[in-house]
C-alpha positions in Angstrom: -40.8 74.1 -18.9 -43.7 71.7 -19.4 -43.0 69.8 -16.1 -46.2 70.3 -14.1 -45.9 66.8 -12.6 -43.1 68.0 -10.3 -44.6 71.3 -9.1 -46.0 70.0 -5.8 -42.8 68.2 -4.8 -40.7 71.3 -5.6 -43.0 73.7 -3.7 -42.9 71.5 -0.7 -39.1 70.8 -0.6 -37.4 73.6 -2.4 -37.5 77.2 -1.2 -35.1 78.9 -3.6 -33.3 78.5 -6.9 -30.0 78.4 -5.0 -31.2 75.3 -3.1 -32.4 73.7 -6.3 -29.0 74.4 -8.0 -27.2 72.5 -5.2 -29.3 69.4 -5.4 -27.6 66.2 -6.5 -29.1 63.7 -8.9 -30.0 61.5 -5.9 -31.7 64.5 -4.3 -33.7 65.2 -7.4 -34.7 61.5 -7.7 -35.5 60.7 -4.1 -36.5 64.1 -2.8 -38.4 65.4 -5.7 -39.4 62.2 -7.5 -37.6 63.1 -10.7 -36.6 59.6 -11.8 -36.2 60.3 -15.5 -32.5 61.3 -16.1 -33.4 63.5 -19.1 -36.0 65.4 -16.9 -33.2 65.9 -14.4 -30.9 67.1 -17.2 -33.6 69.5 -18.5 -34.1 71.0 -15.0 -30.3 71.5 -14.4 -29.7 73.0 -17.9 -32.7 75.4 -17.3 -31.3 76.5 -13.9 -27.9 77.1 -15.4 -29.4 79.1 -18.2 -31.4 81.3 -15.8 -28.3 81.8 -13.6 -26.3 83.0 -16.7 -29.2 85.2 -17.7 -28.8 87.2 -14.4 -25.5 88.5 -15.8 -27.4 90.5 -18.4 -26.7 87.9 -21.1 -30.4 86.9 -21.4 -31.6 83.4 -21.8 -30.0 81.2 -24.5 -31.6 81.0 -27.9 -32.0 77.3 -27.2 -34.5 78.1 -24.5 -36.9 79.2 -27.3 -37.3 75.6 -28.5 -39.9 74.0 -26.3 -40.3 70.3 -26.2 -43.6 70.3 -28.2 -41.9 72.1 -31.1 -38.8 69.7 -30.9 -41.0 66.6 -30.9 -43.2 67.7 -33.8 -41.8 70.4 -36.1 -38.1 69.7 -35.6 -38.2 65.9 -35.8 -40.5 66.2 -38.9 -37.9 68.5 -40.5 -35.2 66.0 -39.6 -37.2 63.2 -41.2 -37.5 61.1 -38.1 -41.1 61.7 -36.9 -41.3 58.1 -35.6 -39.4 59.3 -32.5 -41.9 62.1 -31.7 -43.6 60.2 -28.8 -40.2 59.4 -27.3 -39.1 63.0 -27.4 -42.5 64.1 -25.9 -42.2 61.6 -23.1 -38.7 62.8 -22.2 -39.6 66.5 -22.6 -36.7 67.1 -24.9 -36.4 70.9 -25.4 -33.7 73.1 -27.1 -31.4 73.1 -24.1 -31.5 69.3 -23.8 -31.0 69.0 -27.6 -27.9 71.1 -27.3 -26.4 68.7 -24.7 -27.2 65.4 -26.3 -24.4 62.9 -27.2 -24.6 59.7 -29.2 -24.4 57.9 -25.9 -27.4 59.8 -24.6 -29.4 59.0 -27.7 -28.8 55.3 -27.3 -29.0 54.9 -23.5 -31.5 57.6 -22.5 -33.8 57.8 -25.6 -33.4 54.2 -26.8 -32.4 55.2 -30.3 -30.3 52.3 -31.4 -30.1 52.9 -35.2 -26.6 54.4 -35.7 -27.6 56.3 -38.8 -30.6 57.9 -37.0 -28.2 58.9 -34.2 -25.9 60.5 -36.8 -28.9 62.3 -38.4 -30.0 63.7 -35.1 -26.5 64.8 -34.1 -26.0 66.6 -37.5 -29.3 68.3 -37.2 -28.3 69.5 -33.7 -24.9 70.6 -35.2 -26.8 72.7 -37.7 -28.7 74.4 -34.9 -25.4 75.0 -33.1 -23.9 76.6 -36.2 -26.8 79.0 -36.3 -26.7 79.5 -32.5 -30.2 78.1 -32.2 -31.6 81.1 -34.1 -34.9 79.7 -35.2 -35.8 82.8 -37.3 -32.4 82.7 -39.1 -33.0 79.0 -39.9 -36.5 79.6 -41.2 -35.3 82.6 -43.3 -32.5 80.6 -44.9 -34.9 77.7 -45.7 -37.4 80.1 -47.3 -34.7 81.5 -49.6 -33.8 78.0 -50.9 -37.3 76.5 -51.1 -37.4 76.9 -54.9 -33.7 77.2 -55.5 -31.0 74.6 -55.2 -28.8 76.5 -52.8 -27.6 76.2 -49.2 -28.5 72.5 -48.9 -27.1 72.4 -45.4 -30.4 73.9 -44.1 -32.7 71.7 -46.2 -35.4 69.7 -44.4 -36.0 66.1 -45.3 -39.0 67.3 -47.3 -36.8 69.7 -49.2 -34.4 66.8 -50.0 -37.4 64.8 -51.2 -38.4 67.7 -53.5 -34.9 67.9 -54.9 -35.0 64.1 -55.6 -38.2 64.7 -57.6 -36.7 67.8 -59.4 -33.8 65.8 -60.7 -36.1 63.3 -62.4 -36.0 60.6 -59.7 -39.5 61.2 -58.4 -40.4 57.6 -58.3 -37.8 57.1 -55.5 -38.5 60.3 -53.5 -41.1 58.9 -51.1 -38.6 56.2 -50.0 -36.9 58.9 -47.9 -39.8 59.1 -45.5 -38.7 58.3 -42.0 -35.0 57.8 -43.1 -33.6 60.9 -41.4 -31.9 62.3 -44.5 -31.8 66.1 -44.4 -29.5 68.7 -45.8 -27.0 68.7 -42.9 -26.4 65.0 -43.5 -25.7 65.6 -47.2 -23.3 68.4 -46.5 -21.7 67.6 -43.1 -21.3 63.8 -43.2 -18.4 63.1 -45.6 -19.4 59.4 -45.6 -22.8 60.1 -47.0 -22.1 59.9 -50.7 -24.2 59.2 -53.8 -24.0 55.4 -53.1 -25.5 56.0 -49.6 -28.3 58.2 -51.1 -29.0 55.6 -53.9 -29.3 52.9 -51.3 -31.6 55.1 -49.2 -34.0 55.9 -52.0 -33.9 52.4 -53.4 -32.2 52.7 -56.8 -31.5 49.1 -57.9 -27.8 48.3 -58.1 -28.0 47.4 -61.8 -29.4 50.9 -62.8 -26.0 52.3 -63.6 -27.2 55.3 -65.5 -29.4 56.4 -62.6 -26.5 55.9 -60.2 -24.3 58.1 -62.4 -27.0 60.7 -62.7 -27.4 60.9 -58.9 -23.6 61.1 -58.5 -23.4 64.1 -60.8 -26.3 65.9 -59.2 -25.0 65.4 -55.7 -21.5 66.4 -56.7 -22.8 69.7 -58.2 -25.0 70.3 -55.2 -23.2 69.3 -52.0 -19.4 69.3 -52.6 -19.0 73.1 -52.9 -20.8 73.5 -49.6 -18.6 71.1 -47.6 
């Protein structure tokens, strides 16, 4: 679980998983020294997952997403690598991702930008649609790497490639760190060509470019909504 800092306190104070399951947040904080609320959430979610696994269901697919992968590969795919250190510090893994709300992102992870919150939540929604099946996600992405299909699974880098491919390459790099990935384009009805034009920095007086982007987004995203 990547939580070695709590091993000693747990070994000294907790003798069974059943005892651990019954601990309150106050017990976890005062007795085990787990003051970080996301660390407490991570521990509780893992215990619940293991308890369900005893019923022959096996661990959830979300358990396969460790916090190193989430903080590096996943955030990079989402297009928000600037939050990598925050996610590393809070040990955000797949189970925690699956439980995060907009309120959690703002209050616990200090992500105040509302569009970044939306981007993260839609990326999580995509994982939920695929039942956190990493192999299925990677397989779908591989199929559309060189074809403009299934934009819902596109990474932010694939979106940048698409921008280049539709003859707007001078604007593509403006998407770095913006959090614009395929799930935003497909699942967020408010993210239209005007929002994309603003994100990539097309001047408002370039009407032909705006029209071109509108037509390209219409042909790409609308059938997949």
